[in-house]
ZADO-1210 file (C-alpha; in nm, 4 decimals, padded with zeros to 6 digits):
<atoms>
<atom x="-10.7126" y="-10.3533" z="-01.6723" code="MET" pos="1"/>
<atom x="-10.7182" y="-09.9769" z="-01.7175" code="SER" pos="2"/>
<atom x="-10.3750" y="-09.8702" z="-01.8389" code="PHE" pos="3"/>
<atom x="-10.2389" y="-09.5567" z="-01.6819" code="LYS" pos="4"/>
<atom x="-10.1055" y="-09.2530" z="-01.8627" code="SER" pos="5"/>
<atom x="-09.7321" y="-09.1876" z="-01.8377" code="ILE" pos="6"/>
<atom x="-09.5346" y="-08.8801" z="-01.9349" code="LEU" pos="7"/>
<atom x="-09.1632" y="-08.9299" z="-01.9875" code="PHE" pos="8"/>
<atom x="-08.9401" y="-08.6238" z="-01.9761" code="VAL" pos="9"/>
<atom x="-08.6190" y="-08.7340" z="-02.1424" code="ALA" pos="10"/>
<atom x="-08.3863" y="-08.7086" z="-02.4409" code="ASP" pos="11"/>
<atom x="-08.5923" y="-08.8659" z="-02.7208" code="ALA" pos="12"/>
<atom x="-08.2778" y="-08.9391" z="-02.9237" code="SER" pos="13"/>
<atom x="-08.1136" y="-09.1453" z="-02.6467" code="SER" pos="14"/>
<atom x="-08.1096" y="-09.5244" z="-02.6525" code="ILE" pos="15"/>
<atom x="-08.1860" y="-09.5174" z="-02.2784" code="HIS" pos="16"/>
<atom x="-08.5084" y="-09.3278" z="-02.3441" code="THR" pos="17"/>
<atom x="-08.5944" y="-09.5568" z="-02.6343" code="VAL" pos="18"/>
<atom x="-08.5656" y="-09.8648" z="-02.4120" code="LYS" pos="19"/>
<atom x="-08.7938" y="-09.7165" z="-02.1455" code="TRP" pos="20"/>
<atom x="-09.0541" y="-09.5496" z="-02.3645" code="VAL" pos="21"/>
<atom x="-09.0903" y="-09.8266" z="-02.6221" code="ASP" pos="22"/>
<atom x="-09.1554" y="-10.0867" z="-02.3539" code="TYR" pos="23"/>
<atom x="-09.4497" y="-09.8949" z="-02.2084" code="PHE" pos="24"/>
<atom x="-09.5857" y="-09.8153" z="-02.5559" code="VAL" pos="25"/>
<atom x="-09.5839" y="-10.1839" z="-02.6492" code="THR" pos="26"/>
<atom x="-09.7490" y="-10.2767" z="-02.3176" code="GLN" pos="27"/>
<atom x="-10.0501" y="-10.0601" z="-02.3986" code="GLY" pos="28"/>
<atom x="-09.9981" y="-09.7618" z="-02.1700" code="TYR" pos="29"/>
<atom x="-10.1076" y="-09.4134" z="-02.2746" code="ASP" pos="30"/>
<atom x="-09.7586" y="-09.2745" z="-02.3279" code="VAL" pos="31"/>
<atom x="-09.6499" y="-08.9137" z="-02.3757" code="TYR" pos="32"/>
<atom x="-09.2976" y="-08.7811" z="-02.4191" code="LEU" pos="33"/>
<atom x="-09.1630" y="-08.4309" z="-02.3542" code="ALA" pos="34"/>
<atom x="-08.8142" y="-08.3679" z="-02.4857" code="THR" pos="35"/>
<atom x="-08.5543" y="-08.1049" z="-02.5632" code="PHE" pos="36"/>
<atom x="-08.4179" y="-08.3218" z="-02.8419" code="SER" pos="37"/>
<atom x="-08.4845" y="-08.2350" z="-03.2053" code="GLN" pos="38"/>
<atom x="-08.5387" y="-08.5982" z="-03.3028" code="GLU" pos="39"/>
<atom x="-08.7598" y="-08.8719" z="-03.1676" code="ASN" pos="40"/>
<atom x="-08.6201" y="-09.2246" z="-03.1941" code="ASN" pos="41"/>
<atom x="-08.8926" y="-09.3816" z="-02.9807" code="THR" pos="42"/>
<atom x="-09.2240" y="-09.5409" z="-03.0785" code="ARG" pos="43"/>
<atom x="-09.4158" y="-09.2741" z="-02.8906" code="CYS" pos="44"/>
<atom x="-09.6430" y="-09.0685" z="-03.1174" code="SER" pos="45"/>
<atom x="-09.7532" y="-08.8132" z="-02.8565" code="LYS" pos="46"/>
<atom x="-09.4406" y="-08.6010" z="-02.8363" code="VAL" pos="47"/>
<atom x="-09.3956" y="-08.2470" z="-02.7046" code="PHE" pos="48"/>
<atom x="-09.0819" y="-08.0711" z="-02.8287" code="PHE" pos="49"/>
<atom x="-08.9891" y="-07.8221" z="-02.5588" code="LEU" pos="50"/>
<atom x="-08.7353" y="-07.6142" z="-02.7509" code="SER" pos="51"/>
<atom x="-08.5811" y="-07.5675" z="-03.0938" code="ASP" pos="52"/>
<atom x="-08.2304" y="-07.5341" z="-02.9501" code="LYS" pos="53"/>
<atom x="-07.9799" y="-07.8140" z="-02.9915" code="LYS" pos="54"/>
<atom x="-07.8917" y="-08.0207" z="-02.6840" code="ILE" pos="55"/>
<atom x="-07.5316" y="-08.0062" z="-02.5681" code="LYS" pos="56"/>
<atom x="-07.4529" y="-08.3700" z="-02.4887" code="LYS" pos="57"/>
<atom x="-07.1659" y="-08.2517" z="-02.2690" code="SER" pos="58"/>
<atom x="-07.4068" y="-08.0586" z="-02.0453" code="GLY" pos="59"/>
<atom x="-07.4577" y="-07.6911" z="-01.9730" code="GLY" pos="60"/>
<atom x="-07.8122" y="-07.6798" z="-02.1130" code="ASN" pos="61"/>
<atom x="-07.9261" y="-07.3973" z="-01.8888" code="PHE" pos="62"/>
<atom x="-08.1978" y="-07.2963" z="-02.1332" code="TYR" pos="63"/>
<atom x="-08.3985" y="-07.5926" z="-01.9992" code="TYR" pos="64"/>
<atom x="-08.4982" y="-07.3655" z="-01.7115" code="LEU" pos="65"/>
<atom x="-08.6747" y="-07.1234" z="-01.9462" code="PHE" pos="66"/>
<atom x="-08.9181" y="-07.3963" z="-02.0540" code="GLN" pos="67"/>
<atom x="-09.0504" y="-07.4827" z="-01.7079" code="ILE" pos="68"/>
<atom x="-09.3758" y="-07.2922" z="-01.7596" code="PHE" pos="69"/>
<atom x="-09.4231" y="-07.4541" z="-02.1009" code="LYS" pos="70"/>
<atom x="-09.3819" y="-07.7963" z="-01.9437" code="LEU" pos="71"/>
<atom x="-09.6201" y="-07.7051" z="-01.6605" code="SER" pos="72"/>
<atom x="-09.8900" y="-07.6173" z="-01.9150" code="LYS" pos="73"/>
<atom x="-09.8361" y="-07.9552" z="-02.0828" code="ILE" pos="74"/>
<atom x="-09.8829" y="-08.1234" z="-01.7456" code="LEU" pos="75"/>
<atom x="-10.2059" y="-07.9324" z="-01.6881" code="GLN" pos="76"/>
<atom x="-10.3263" y="-08.0321" z="-02.0341" code="GLU" pos="77"/>
<atom x="-10.2658" y="-08.4088" z="-02.0203" code="ILE" pos="78"/>
<atom x="-10.2703" y="-08.4678" z="-01.6407" code="LYS" pos="79"/>
<atom x="-10.0653" y="-08.7896" z="-01.6542" code="PRO" pos="80"/>
<atom x="-10.0979" y="-09.0451" z="-01.3750" code="ASP" pos="81"/>
<atom x="-09.7207" y="-09.0908" z="-01.3713" code="ILE" pos="82"/>
<atom x="-09.4333" y="-08.8585" z="-01.4616" code="ILE" pos="83"/>
<atom x="-09.0923" y="-09.0139" z="-01.5177" code="ASN" pos="84"/>
<atom x="-08.7910" y="-08.7856" z="-01.5698" code="ALA" pos="85"/>
<atom x="-08.4415" y="-08.8950" z="-01.6717" code="HIS" pos="86"/>
<atom x="-08.1265" y="-08.7462" z="-01.5125" code="PHE" pos="87"/>
<atom x="-08.1795" y="-08.5986" z="-01.1710" code="SER" pos="88"/>
<atom x="-08.0291" y="-08.2498" z="-01.1559" code="TYR" pos="89"/>
<atom x="-08.1291" y="-08.1561" z="-01.5138" code="SER" pos="90"/>
<atom x="-08.4589" y="-08.2869" z="-01.6467" code="LEU" pos="91"/>
<atom x="-08.5554" y="-08.4166" z="-01.3036" code="GLY" pos="92"/>
<atom x="-08.5197" y="-08.0678" z="-01.1563" code="PHE" pos="93"/>
<atom x="-08.7016" y="-07.8970" z="-01.4435" code="VAL" pos="94"/>
<atom x="-08.9851" y="-08.1503" z="-01.4273" code="THR" pos="95"/>
<atom x="-09.0260" y="-08.1210" z="-01.0515" code="LEU" pos="96"/>
<atom x="-09.0525" y="-07.7413" z="-01.0712" code="LEU" pos="97"/>
<atom x="-09.3036" y="-07.7696" z="-01.3572" code="ALA" pos="98"/>
<atom x="-09.5072" y="-08.0192" z="-01.1547" code="LEU" pos="99"/>
<atom x="-09.5209" y="-07.7851" z="-00.8564" code="LYS" pos="100"/>
<atom x="-09.6323" y="-07.4939" z="-01.0756" code="ILE" pos="101"/>
<atom x="-09.8990" y="-07.7042" z="-01.2494" code="SER" pos="102"/>
<atom x="-10.0505" y="-07.8092" z="-00.9144" code="LYS" pos="103"/>
<atom x="-10.1670" y="-08.1406" z="-01.0613" code="ILE" pos="104"/>
<atom x="-10.1531" y="-08.4663" z="-00.8665" code="GLN" pos="105"/>
<atom x="-09.9170" y="-08.7123" z="-01.0332" code="SER" pos="106"/>
<atom x="-09.6676" y="-08.9701" z="-00.9153" code="SER" pos="107"/>
<atom x="-09.3193" y="-08.8292" z="-00.9830" code="PHE" pos="108"/>
<atom x="-09.0197" y="-09.0562" z="-01.0423" code="SER" pos="109"/>
<atom x="-08.6604" y="-09.0016" z="-01.1512" code="VAL" pos="110"/>
<atom x="-08.4130" y="-09.2241" z="-01.3344" code="VAL" pos="111"/>
<atom x="-08.0498" y="-09.1695" z="-01.2286" code="CYS" pos="112"/>
<atom x="-07.8172" y="-09.2995" z="-01.4975" code="HIS" pos="113"/>
<atom x="-07.4820" y="-09.2485" z="-01.3265" code="GLY" pos="114"/>
<atom x="-07.2983" y="-08.9271" z="-01.4057" code="SER" pos="115"/>
<atom x="-07.5850" y="-08.7157" z="-01.2731" code="ASP" pos="116"/>
<atom x="-07.5208" y="-08.8566" z="-00.9245" code="ILE" pos="117"/>
<atom x="-07.1617" y="-08.9828" z="-00.9258" code="LEU" pos="118"/>
<atom x="-06.9834" y="-08.7066" z="-01.1178" code="SER" pos="119"/>
<atom x="-07.2125" y="-08.4080" z="-01.1771" code="PRO" pos="120"/>
<atom x="-07.0706" y="-08.0745" z="-01.2964" code="PRO" pos="121"/>
<atom x="-07.0444" y="-07.7938" z="-01.0403" code="MET" pos="122"/>
<atom x="-07.1097" y="-08.0407" z="-00.7555" code="PRO" pos="123"/>
<atom x="-07.1520" y="-07.7689" z="-00.4912" code="ILE" pos="124"/>
<atom x="-07.4693" y="-07.6672" z="-00.6748" code="ILE" pos="125"/>
<atom x="-07.5824" y="-07.9849" z="-00.8469" code="THR" pos="126"/>
<atom x="-07.5530" y="-08.2004" z="-00.5340" code="ASN" pos="127"/>
<atom x="-07.8022" y="-07.9695" z="-00.3633" code="LYS" pos="128"/>
<atom x="-08.0319" y="-07.9899" z="-00.6637" code="ILE" pos="129"/>
<atom x="-08.0029" y="-08.3691" z="-00.6667" code="ASN" pos="130"/>
<atom x="-08.0950" y="-08.3910" z="-00.3003" code="ARG" pos="131"/>
<atom x="-08.3961" y="-08.1642" z="-00.3544" code="TYR" pos="132"/>
<atom x="-08.5201" y="-08.3665" z="-00.6526" code="VAL" pos="133"/>
<atom x="-08.4654" y="-08.7045" z="-00.4899" code="LEU" pos="134"/>
<atom x="-08.6302" y="-08.5999" z="-00.1643" code="GLU" pos="135"/>
<atom x="-08.9442" y="-08.5035" z="-00.3561" code="HIS" pos="136"/>
<atom x="-08.9463" y="-08.8039" z="-00.5902" code="ALA" pos="137"/>
<atom x="-09.2011" y="-09.0734" z="-00.5100" code="ASP" pos="138"/>
<atom x="-08.9772" y="-09.3347" z="-00.6712" code="LYS" pos="139"/>
<atom x="-08.6139" y="-09.3422" z="-00.7845" code="ILE" pos="140"/>
<atom x="-08.4501" y="-09.5722" z="-01.0377" code="PHE" pos="141"/>
<atom x="-08.0759" y="-09.6357" z="-01.0317" code="THR" pos="142"/>
<atom x="-07.8710" y="-09.8579" z="-01.2601" code="VAL" pos="143"/>
<atom x="-07.6134" y="-09.9723" z="-01.0025" code="SER" pos="144"/>
<atom x="-07.5421" y="-10.0208" z="-00.6328" code="ASP" pos="145"/>
<atom x="-07.2809" y="-09.7458" z="-00.6505" code="GLN" pos="146"/>
<atom x="-07.5475" y="-09.4919" z="-00.7448" code="ILE" pos="147"/>
<atom x="-07.7830" y="-09.6269" z="-00.4800" code="LYS" pos="148"/>
<atom x="-07.5133" y="-09.5911" z="-00.2146" code="ASP" pos="149"/>
<atom x="-07.4495" y="-09.2298" z="-00.3169" code="ALA" pos="150"/>
<atom x="-07.8218" y="-09.1524" z="-00.2966" code="ILE" pos="151"/>
<atom x="-07.8524" y="-09.3268" z="00.0381" code="GLU" pos="152"/>
<atom x="-07.5624" y="-09.1108" z="00.1620" code="PHE" pos="153"/>
<atom x="-07.7910" y="-08.8101" z="00.0998" code="MET" pos="154"/>
<atom x="-08.0335" y="-08.9557" z="00.3602" code="ASP" pos="155"/>
<atom x="-08.2870" y="-09.0467" z="00.0940" code="ILE" pos="156"/>
<atom x="-08.5356" y="-09.3219" z="00.1846" code="ASP" pos="157"/>
<atom x="-08.3934" y="-09.6430" z="00.0344" code="VAL" pos="158"/>
<atom x="-08.7381" y="-09.8035" z="00.0213" code="ASP" pos="159"/>
<atom x="-08.8290" y="-09.5851" z="-00.2749" code="LYS" pos="160"/>
<atom x="-08.5181" y="-09.6832" z="-00.4755" code="ILE" pos="161"/>
<atom x="-08.5157" y="-09.9482" z="-00.7483" code="PHE" pos="162"/>
<atom x="-08.1720" y="-10.0858" z="-00.8387" code="ILE" pos="163"/>
<atom x="-08.1183" y="-10.2406" z="-01.1796" code="GLY" pos="164"/>
<atom x="-08.0281" y="-10.1774" z="-01.5423" code="GLN" pos="165"/>
<atom x="-08.3044" y="-10.2278" z="-01.8007" code="TYR" pos="166"/>
<atom x="-08.0959" y="-10.4964" z="-01.9686" code="GLY" pos="167"/>
<atom x="-08.0462" y="-10.5935" z="-02.3309" code="ILE" pos="168"/>
<atom x="-08.2463" y="-10.7751" z="-02.5957" code="ASP" pos="169"/>
<atom x="-08.1730" y="-11.1451" z="-02.5728" code="ILE" pos="170"/>
<atom x="-08.1742" y="-11.2863" z="-02.9231" code="LYS" pos="171"/>
<atom x="-08.0309" y="-11.5946" z="-03.0850" code="ALA" pos="172"/>
<atom x="-07.7202" y="-11.4709" z="-03.2622" code="SER" pos="173"/>
<atom x="-07.5148" y="-11.6337" z="-03.5336" code="SER" pos="174"/>
<atom x="-07.1393" y="-11.6656" z="-03.5053" code="ARG" pos="175"/>
<atom x="-06.9602" y="-11.3408" z="-03.5974" code="THR" pos="176"/>
<atom x="-06.5995" y="-11.3159" z="-03.7102" code="GLU" pos="177"/>
<atom x="-06.3969" y="-11.1233" z="-03.4506" code="LYS" pos="178"/>
<atom x="-06.2254" y="-10.8653" z="-03.6709" code="GLU" pos="179"/>
<atom x="-06.1651" y="-10.5978" z="-03.4051" code="ILE" pos="180"/>
<atom x="-05.9076" y="-10.6804" z="-03.1389" code="ASP" pos="181"/>
<atom x="-05.9948" y="-10.4058" z="-02.8889" code="ILE" pos="182"/>
<atom x="-06.2933" y="-10.1730" z="-02.8698" code="ILE" pos="183"/>
<atom x="-06.3811" y="-09.8812" z="-02.6414" code="SER" pos="184"/>
<atom x="-06.7018" y="-09.6809" z="-02.6707" code="ASN" pos="185"/>
<atom x="-06.7104" y="-09.4493" z="-02.3709" code="ARG" pos="186"/>
<atom x="-06.7528" y="-09.0736" z="-02.4100" code="ALA" pos="187"/>
<atom x="-06.4425" y="-08.8531" z="-02.4274" code="TYR" pos="188"/>
<atom x="-06.4811" y="-08.6969" z="-02.0829" code="ILE" pos="189"/>
<atom x="-06.2445" y="-08.6967" z="-01.7807" code="PRO" pos="190"/>
<atom x="-06.4424" y="-08.9693" z="-01.6031" code="ASN" pos="191"/>
<atom x="-06.3770" y="-09.2123" z="-01.8912" code="SER" pos="192"/>
<atom x="-05.9949" y="-09.1728" z="-01.8770" code="ARG" pos="193"/>
<atom x="-05.9679" y="-09.2248" z="-02.2514" code="ILE" pos="194"/>
<atom x="-05.6200" y="-09.0704" z="-02.2586" code="ASP" pos="195"/>
<atom x="-05.4942" y="-09.3338" z="-02.0140" code="LEU" pos="196"/>
<atom x="-05.6124" y="-09.6078" z="-02.2489" code="LEU" pos="197"/>
<atom x="-05.4640" y="-09.4385" z="-02.5531" code="LEU" pos="198"/>
<atom x="-05.1292" y="-09.3901" z="-02.3834" code="ASP" pos="199"/>
<atom x="-05.1012" y="-09.7649" z="-02.3244" code="ILE" pos="200"/>
<atom x="-05.2381" y="-09.8755" z="-02.6615" code="LEU" pos="201"/>
<atom x="-05.0015" y="-09.6417" z="-02.8476" code="ASN" pos="202"/>
<atom x="-04.7062" y="-09.8651" z="-02.7571" code="LYS" pos="203"/>
<atom x="-04.5247" y="-10.0379" z="-03.0404" code="GLU" pos="204"/>
<atom x="-04.6193" y="-10.3879" z="-02.9242" code="LYS" pos="205"/>
<atom x="-04.9859" y="-10.3132" z="-03.0027" code="TYR" pos="206"/>
<atom x="-04.9257" y="-10.1662" z="-03.3491" code="ASN" pos="207"/>
<atom x="-05.0465" y="-10.4744" z="-03.5332" code="ASN" pos="208"/>
<atom x="-05.3794" y="-10.4858" z="-03.3517" code="LEU" pos="209"/>
<atom x="-05.7073" y="-10.3584" z="-03.4895" code="ASN" pos="210"/>
<atom x="-05.8063" y="-10.1081" z="-03.2192" code="ILE" pos="211"/>
<atom x="-06.1259" y="-09.9011" z="-03.2410" code="VAL" pos="212"/>
<atom x="-06.2376" y="-09.6110" z="-03.0219" code="PHE" pos="213"/>
<atom x="-06.5932" y="-09.4861" z="-03.0578" code="VAL" pos="214"/>
<atom x="-06.6112" y="-09.1486" z="-02.8820" code="LEU" pos="215"/>
<atom x="-06.9692" y="-09.0195" z="-02.8629" code="PRO" pos="216"/>
<atom x="-07.0152" y="-08.6437" z="-02.8927" code="ASN" pos="217"/>
<atom x="-06.6448" y="-08.5648" z="-02.9300" code="ILE" pos="218"/>
<atom x="-06.5699" y="-08.2344" z="-03.1032" code="THR" pos="219"/>
<atom x="-06.4388" y="-08.2444" z="-03.4594" code="THR" pos="220"/>
<atom x="-06.1139" y="-08.0710" z="-03.3627" code="ASN" pos="221"/>
<atom x="-06.0427" y="-08.3138" z="-03.0787" code="THR" pos="222"/>
<atom x="-06.1223" y="-08.6103" z="-03.3011" code="LEU" pos="223"/>
<atom x="-05.8787" y="-08.4861" z="-03.5669" code="LEU" pos="224"/>
<atom x="-05.6126" y="-08.4298" z="-03.3004" code="TYR" pos="225"/>
<atom x="-05.6455" y="-08.7873" z="-03.1747" code="LEU" pos="226"/>
<atom x="-05.6426" y="-08.9313" z="-03.5257" code="GLN" pos="227"/>
<atom x="-05.3173" y="-08.7500" z="-03.6020" code="ASN" pos="228"/>
<atom x="-05.1522" y="-08.8392" z="-03.2715" code="LYS" pos="229"/>
<atom x="-05.2507" y="-09.2083" z="-03.2571" code="TYR" pos="230"/>
<atom x="-05.2327" y="-09.3298" z="-03.6158" code="ASN" pos="231"/>
<atom x="-05.2377" y="-09.6970" z="-03.5132" code="ASN" pos="232"/>
<atom x="-05.5909" y="-09.6569" z="-03.3721" code="ILE" pos="233"/>
<atom x="-05.9191" y="-09.6089" z="-03.5574" code="ASP" pos="234"/>
<atom x="-06.1427" y="-09.3338" z="-03.4191" code="PHE" pos="235"/>
<atom x="-06.5018" y="-09.2402" z="-03.4883" code="CYS" pos="236"/>
<atom x="-06.7547" y="-09.0211" z="-03.3136" code="SER" pos="237"/>
<atom x="-07.1257" y="-09.0906" z="-03.3061" code="ASN" pos="238"/>
<atom x="-07.2518" y="-09.4138" z="-03.4615" code="VAL" pos="239"/>
<atom x="-07.6058" y="-09.5486" z="-03.4729" code="ASP" pos="240"/>
<atom x="-07.6938" y="-09.7938" z="-03.1982" code="TYR" pos="241"/>
<atom x="-07.7386" y="-10.0856" z="-03.4379" code="GLU" pos="242"/>
<atom x="-07.3991" y="-10.0121" z="-03.5948" code="VAL" pos="243"/>
<atom x="-07.2439" y="-10.0038" z="-03.2481" code="MET" pos="244"/>
<atom x="-07.3904" y="-10.3459" z="-03.1697" code="ILE" pos="245"/>
<atom x="-07.2415" y="-10.4871" z="-03.4901" code="LYS" pos="246"/>
<atom x="-06.9007" y="-10.3479" z="-03.3936" code="MET" pos="247"/>
<atom x="-06.9220" y="-10.5017" z="-03.0458" code="ILE" pos="248"/>
<atom x="-07.0156" y="-10.8385" z="-03.1974" code="LYS" pos="249"/>
<atom x="-06.6995" y="-10.8209" z="-03.4095" code="LYS" pos="250"/>
<atom x="-06.4732" y="-10.7330" z="-03.1139" code="SER" pos="251"/>
<atom x="-06.2522" y="-10.9596" z="-02.9051" code="LYS" pos="252"/>
<atom x="-06.1810" y="-10.7322" z="-02.6068" code="ILE" pos="253"/>
<atom x="-06.3984" y="-10.4585" z="-02.4544" code="TYR" pos="254"/>
<atom x="-06.2061" y="-10.2031" z="-02.2492" code="VAL" pos="255"/>
<atom x="-06.3338" y="-09.9288" z="-02.0164" code="SER" pos="256"/>
<atom x="-06.1421" y="-09.7178" z="-01.7636" code="ALA" pos="257"/>
<atom x="-06.4252" y="-09.5170" z="-01.6064" code="THR" pos="258"/>
<atom x="-06.3588" y="-09.3814" z="-01.2572" code="LYS" pos="259"/>
<atom x="-06.7261" y="-09.4087" z="-01.1595" code="SER" pos="260"/>
<atom x="-07.0280" y="-09.5401" z="-01.3430" code="ASP" pos="261"/>
<atom x="-07.3678" y="-09.6946" z="-01.3351" code="GLY" pos="262"/>
<atom x="-07.4055" y="-10.0373" z="-01.4862" code="THR" pos="263"/>
<atom x="-07.2813" y="-09.9613" z="-01.8366" code="ALA" pos="264"/>
<atom x="-07.5172" y="-10.0909" z="-02.1032" code="LEU" pos="265"/>
<atom x="-07.2161" y="-10.1396" z="-02.3302" code="SER" pos="266"/>
<atom x="-07.0527" y="-10.3704" z="-02.0731" code="LEU" pos="267"/>
<atom x="-07.3610" y="-10.5933" z="-02.0669" code="LEU" pos="268"/>
<atom x="-07.3704" y="-10.5959" z="-02.4463" code="GLU" pos="269"/>
<atom x="-07.0007" y="-10.6806" z="-02.4638" code="ALA" pos="270"/>
<atom x="-07.0480" y="-10.9673" z="-02.2190" code="MET" pos="271"/>
<atom x="-07.3427" y="-11.1090" z="-02.4129" code="TYR" pos="272"/>
<atom x="-07.1739" y="-11.0798" z="-02.7520" code="TYR" pos="273"/>
<atom x="-06.8628" y="-11.2709" z="-02.6452" code="LYS" pos="274"/>
<atom x="-06.6137" y="-10.9892" z="-02.5872" code="CYS" pos="275"/>
<atom x="-06.3614" y="-11.0308" z="-02.3054" code="ILE" pos="276"/>
<atom x="-06.4299" y="-10.7465" z="-02.0578" code="PRO" pos="277"/>
<atom x="-06.1256" y="-10.5532" z="-01.9303" code="LEU" pos="278"/>
<atom x="-06.2659" y="-10.2805" z="-01.7064" code="VAL" pos="279"/>
<atom x="-06.1784" y="-10.0591" z="-01.4119" code="SER" pos="280"/>
<atom x="-06.2185" y="-10.2011" z="-01.0624" code="ASN" pos="281"/>
<atom x="-06.5182" y="-09.9959" z="-00.9502" code="ILE" pos="282"/>
<atom x="-06.8325" y="-10.1006" z="-00.7637" code="VAL" pos="283"/>
<atom x="-07.0640" y="-10.1176" z="-01.0642" code="SER" pos="284"/>
<atom x="-06.8195" y="-10.3316" z="-01.2629" code="ASN" pos="285"/>
<atom x="-06.7584" y="-10.5643" z="-00.9668" code="ARG" pos="286"/>
<atom x="-07.1334" y="-10.6303" z="-00.9663" code="SER" pos="287"/>
<atom x="-07.0872" y="-10.8111" z="-01.2988" code="TRP" pos="288"/>
<atom x="-06.7206" y="-10.9072" z="-01.3293" code="ILE" pos="289"/>
<atom x="-06.5241" y="-11.1401" z="-01.1013" code="LEU" pos="290"/>
<atom x="-06.1584" y="-11.0784" z="-01.1788" code="ASP" pos="291"/>
<atom x="-05.9968" y="-11.3533" z="-01.3899" code="SER" pos="292"/>
<atom x="-06.3201" y="-11.5565" z="-01.3842" code="VAL" pos="293"/>
<atom x="-06.5541" y="-11.3901" z="-01.6335" code="ASN" pos="294"/>
<atom x="-06.3386" y="-11.0896" z="-01.7238" code="GLY" pos="295"/>
<atom x="-06.0632" y="-10.8708" z="-01.5818" code="TYR" pos="296"/>
<atom x="-06.0628" y="-10.5781" z="-01.3384" code="LEU" pos="297"/>
<atom x="-05.7689" y="-10.3385" z="-01.3231" code="PHE" pos="298"/>
<atom x="-05.6612" y="-10.0983" z="-01.0490" code="ASN" pos="299"/>
<atom x="-05.3869" y="-09.8980" z="-01.2174" code="SER" pos="300"/>
<atom x="-05.2274" y="-09.8180" z="-01.5513" code="LYS" pos="301"/>
<atom x="-04.9635" y="-10.0882" z="-01.4993" code="LYS" pos="302"/>
<atom x="-05.2281" y="-10.3392" z="-01.3933" code="ASP" pos="303"/>
<atom x="-05.4290" y="-10.2614" z="-01.7067" code="LEU" pos="304"/>
<atom x="-05.1315" y="-10.3241" z="-01.9340" code="GLU" pos="305"/>
<atom x="-05.0404" y="-10.6483" z="-01.7564" code="THR" pos="306"/>
<atom x="-05.3926" y="-10.7861" z="-01.7858" code="LYS" pos="307"/>
<atom x="-05.4307" y="-10.6710" z="-02.1437" code="LEU" pos="308"/>
<atom x="-05.1160" y="-10.8632" z="-02.2370" code="ASP" pos="309"/>
<atom x="-05.2510" y="-11.1640" z="-02.0519" code="LYS" pos="310"/>
<atom x="-05.5773" y="-11.1586" z="-02.2466" code="VAL" pos="311"/>
<atom x="-05.3987" y="-11.1124" z="-02.5779" code="LEU" pos="312"/>
<atom x="-05.1604" y="-11.4012" z="-02.5125" code="ASN" pos="313"/>
<atom x="-05.4096" y="-11.6513" z="-02.3794" code="GLU" pos="314"/>
<atom x="-05.5928" y="-11.8361" z="-02.6528" code="GLU" pos="315"/>
<atom x="-05.8481" y="-12.0190" z="-02.4395" code="LYS" pos="316"/>
<atom x="-06.1115" y="-11.7593" z="-02.3455" code="GLN" pos="317"/>
<atom x="-06.4171" y="-11.9713" z="-02.4271" code="ASN" pos="318"/>
<atom x="-06.5099" y="-12.0275" z="-02.0634" code="LEU" pos="319"/>
<atom x="-06.5377" y="-11.6518" z="-02.0023" code="ILE" pos="320"/>
<atom x="-06.7718" y="-11.6042" z="-02.2962" code="THR" pos="321"/>
<atom x="-06.9870" y="-11.9020" z="-02.1918" code="ILE" pos="322"/>
<atom x="-07.0203" y="-11.7720" z="-01.8350" code="ILE" pos="323"/>
<atom x="-07.1076" y="-11.4208" z="-01.9525" code="ASN" pos="324"/>
<atom x="-07.3675" y="-11.5229" z="-02.2066" code="GLU" pos="325"/>
<atom x="-07.5427" y="-11.7321" z="-01.9398" code="LYS" pos="326"/>
<atom x="-07.5124" y="-11.4523" z="-01.6807" code="LEU" pos="327"/>
<atom x="-07.6614" y="-11.1861" z="-01.9079" code="ILE" pos="328"/>
<atom x="-07.9388" y="-11.4164" z="-02.0258" code="THR" pos="329"/>
<atom x="-08.0404" y="-11.4840" z="-01.6647" code="GLU" pos="330"/>
<atom x="-07.9779" y="-11.1424" z="-01.5051" code="LYS" pos="331"/>
<atom x="-08.0086" y="-10.8772" z="-01.7772" code="ALA" pos="332"/>
<atom x="-08.2912" y="-10.9863" z="-02.0055" code="ASN" pos="333"/>
<atom x="-08.4594" y="-10.6670" z="-02.1290" code="TYR" pos="334"/>
<atom x="-08.8210" y="-10.7873" z="-02.1094" code="MET" pos="335"/>
<atom x="-08.7741" y="-10.9403" z="-01.7648" code="ILE" pos="336"/>
<atom x="-08.5930" y="-10.6341" z="-01.6286" code="GLN" pos="337"/>
<atom x="-08.8463" y="-10.3920" z="-01.7727" code="MET" pos="338"/>
<atom x="-09.1300" y="-10.5932" z="-01.6180" code="LYS" pos="339"/>
<atom x="-08.9635" y="-10.5447" z="-01.2784" code="LYS" pos="340"/>
<atom x="-08.9314" y="-10.1731" z="-01.3507" code="ILE" pos="341"/>
<atom x="-09.2974" y="-10.1588" z="-01.4578" code="GLU" pos="342"/>
<atom x="-09.4141" y="-10.3294" z="-01.1383" code="ASN" pos="343"/>
<atom x="-09.2120" y="-10.0896" z="-00.9215" code="PHE" pos="344"/>
<atom x="-09.3216" y="-09.7816" z="-01.1158" code="LEU" pos="345"/>
<atom x="-09.6917" y="-09.8674" z="-01.1274" code="ILE" pos="346"/>
<atom x="-09.7217" y="-10.0379" z="-00.7885" code="GLY" pos="347"/>
</atoms>
């Protein structure tokens, strides 16, 4: 078999990129990576750093546009069989324009992770960019039905859409002491509704619980403000992925209040590592959680508090953890999911 060459255009520091790129490296493909990140956490050795500016994780990286010609020259140089860009209106858009300028013939695909489709900034503009990118993509990858439905609403051909998260590493794990009562690890952005969670968990009845909020990319000033306001809760900003996994393993309850989302990798990890999921009642969560069977879905602030108290007061949660470990093992095994992605991408 002659392995094809693939160029990924993505954030080389992101765990999402790591999961994609490392799989294709280990499968023997000729893998290249173009990135605006200053660090490369992947196994790819053929990396093009597109800029020396620091990425704003919150968005607004307009300088990407000034590197289109640089990326087009890279495309002309390596002439990859396949180009795979992550996040539609940002790197997907930049990559598509670079591809058109380069005039090379390559299969172009886009990975939509969630926020780029469901809650993009400046939607009047970015929705038009998304439509343009997705119309010209040969293949589209989405991590949930909710994203697929939003793309389909744009009149995009559903036959070129793959639906599915890349999954998690399934490993035999030893028993871990559950030292953290409640954990949340969603970004501090409006879509995550972190303040709603904090408002509930700040009540006196929860003061004796060990509650941890990991808030990726939060500003130092905001982090200090939250630490001073909610002194019964432990806060931290960025943590390494392996550290985050250890924290999830030690947690009893995983909570998320996102208004829209793809299939959250952290939800799958929480399910596999025996946390009780307590998450918002949105399409992507309903794809994995059946309320009161293998976790809990909430519709409102009051509903969240009621179900949280129920979880805390019920001692027998073993059935939930058994169901979830089996479900993730069967439906979200990283190697199996990535093989499906590989077949769709290459086929």
